[in-house]
Legacy VTK file of the C-alpha trace (Angstrom):
# vtk DataFile Version 3.0
C-alpha trace
ASCII
DATASET POLYDATA
POINTS 115 float
4.218 4.641 15.115
5.575 1.417 13.750
3.290 -0.163 11.037
1.438 1.573 8.639
-1.767 1.009 6.040
-2.568 3.078 4.136
-4.265 0.388 2.162
-6.519 1.907 -0.623
-6.481 5.241 0.452
-6.439 7.022 -2.907
-2.834 9.275 -1.585
-2.323 10.216 -5.150
0.173 11.739 -5.838
-0.093 14.665 -3.677
0.053 12.898 -0.765
2.531 10.564 -1.653
4.962 13.294 -2.295
4.016 14.258 2.063
4.528 11.019 2.929
7.742 10.705 1.151
9.143 13.337 2.455
8.198 12.342 6.021
9.400 8.988 5.246
12.711 9.795 4.497
13.227 10.985 7.963
11.335 8.829 9.977
13.063 5.428 11.687
10.267 4.567 13.926
7.892 2.989 11.100
9.075 -0.871 10.354
6.004 -2.222 8.114
4.555 0.079 5.708
1.763 -0.885 3.060
0.383 1.603 0.612
-1.044 -0.896 -2.007
-4.629 -0.211 -3.756
-3.773 3.810 -4.411
-2.438 3.468 -7.963
-0.432 5.610 -7.801
1.456 5.172 -11.069
5.332 6.770 -12.094
4.877 10.136 -10.557
4.271 8.708 -7.260
6.448 6.264 -7.886
9.927 8.846 -8.202
9.260 10.172 -4.811
8.814 7.386 -3.443
12.330 5.172 -5.092
14.116 8.576 -2.984
12.220 8.163 0.200
12.716 4.325 0.409
16.906 4.335 -0.596
16.903 6.432 1.914
14.958 4.872 4.790
16.912 2.967 6.790
14.453 1.172 9.109
11.995 0.125 7.184
11.456 -3.635 6.710
8.249 -4.617 5.635
6.986 -2.723 1.685
3.826 -3.946 0.633
2.803 -1.693 -2.501
0.310 -3.929 -4.517
-1.834 -2.415 -7.461
0.005 0.871 -7.508
1.784 0.490 -11.492
5.305 1.498 -9.782
6.731 -0.137 -12.673
5.919 3.449 -14.860
8.452 4.457 -12.631
11.582 2.840 -14.626
14.592 1.527 -12.502
14.718 4.113 -10.173
11.719 1.567 -7.918
13.249 -1.627 -8.421
16.923 0.340 -7.982
15.983 1.961 -4.303
14.594 -1.824 -2.885
17.387 -3.128 -4.403
19.473 -0.476 -2.472
17.698 -0.684 0.536
19.333 -3.271 2.910
16.961 -2.946 6.074
14.277 -3.554 3.643
13.808 -7.906 4.823
10.731 -8.278 2.911
9.462 -6.274 -0.293
5.751 -7.235 -1.535
4.104 -5.700 -5.169
1.931 -7.547 -6.084
-0.427 -6.602 -8.931
-4.616 -8.084 -9.243
-4.560 -9.584 -11.925
-2.064 -10.957 -13.863
-4.297 -11.601 -17.055
-5.452 -7.913 -16.542
-1.911 -6.887 -16.488
-1.311 -7.985 -19.460
-4.587 -7.058 -21.496
-3.827 -3.595 -20.349
-0.407 -3.823 -20.500
1.484 -0.885 -21.805
5.752 -1.227 -23.597
6.968 -0.360 -19.265
4.674 -2.617 -17.756
6.522 -4.720 -19.968
9.635 -4.650 -19.519
9.389 -4.292 -16.192
7.754 -7.791 -16.104
9.865 -8.820 -18.100
12.705 -7.867 -15.534
10.634 -9.319 -12.639
9.927 -12.440 -14.481
13.805 -12.798 -15.258
14.216 -13.235 -11.463
LINES 1 116
115 0 1 2 3 4 5 6 7 8 9 10 11 12 13 14 15 16 17 18 19 20 21 22 23 24 25 26 27 28 29 30 31 32 33 34 35 36 37 38 39 40 41 42 43 44 45 46 47 48 49 50 51 52 53 54 55 56 57 58 59 60 61 62 63 64 65 66 67 68 69 70 71 72 73 74 75 76 77 78 79 80 81 82 83 84 85 86 87 88 89 90 91 92 93 94 95 96 97 98 99 100 101 102 103 104 105 106 107 108 109 110 111 112 113 114
């Protein structure tokens, strides 16, 4: 298996914990799409550890998961993973996000806009 899309499957935090454990040791997966699962900070913490350890993943898509709330962990993991060629953390709507933006979201947005 080289490509896996779990887009919109509502895997939740518990599913993300199981999934992240497998991702840490997986050596065949190249492309992963976990978008539209609205995972949030708790799942982001588990996911960041898996991304940091997996050196085979080249494409990571995670739209609409509110991973910014995981703080710098997820971004640090993405930066440290030298195998990643494509990273997509797209959100549904910038206007929608701004309307519901928390302090953590604001910090995340400002960091991303800085690039």
